[in-house]
Steps between C-alpha positions, in 0.01 A plus 500: 500500500175583674230236475292727275758446226450123521170412332601133483406448863153640445448277197593185696281531812490127583834352597533147629682594823388846605172651392168622632330183373709308755473742791122549495422128538735487799293773661176338386582176677423653835826367641721796410518862611150609398275474805178304483361556848215747464216553255680816389814296421294272275318787329827690452656196335214466252547868411869441442419205276295733279821694436688175443255407223593828332867401532434166327329676211775761481767230504346340192476836321865573579609157379306553174685830459823314574424254221450791258829659611702179511536505879382157620621265770702198390287194429697315768357740761149525357455125543579550870248782542213312335456241780517780757199664335325173413485405868231765552283416198295228663322382813359347700436824682578354844852413381569826316781692669305827488214334693715380788430802722133399481581140587676640806248765607550611860249343742418833656346653185121520495330222307328751272836657412655159441221414258533834319877460468466141375257611232704807402826307471337212313338733245819701454725198458267298277366784285789745482835365621500155340382638163771770513764235564354282224521788249859574600593132488351465151692807385826369644461159335355601165654840429787588731687167501509473118634857489756431773863574451729213407785657699575425863535857622391855451823627344382425145171688544463868407647693795613170649853597608369812676226300670751240614730773635211655693393166647858426599523831688158441656591152623857553618691754697818466293405759238412862562 
């Protein structure tokens, strides 16, 4: 089945092992594949984080739709996702993973650019990113977890067997 026939995946955008909410912080740390060497690198990353905020909002909307349609992660997995999100709901700013590229600014950048980047990242993280994570964390704890499935897998969800079959083909080379 093509992925377009599998709405379950779209309605469960946060998985505890493989999901954009795990990949973006790896990039944000400044110790992964995203470069943080030039002013352009730093400005580009902030632009990408704007799109990531849209993903966080969309993820919540999709999970709300999943609740309405009976397509919700098992509670046993939701309780593993909550601490992953909660990590980014608080400061202090200097210890926040998304601020680490600023902590490690390259020496060769102009002082005026360093100051601008520090201010831009601090404002973004404190006023936009942390509140977005707080909203998502509150939703996960107060709405999504209580609606979570009591089952351990996706097979009992609407379209579950087809979704499982697709994921099996995606993750292995034994099925065509």
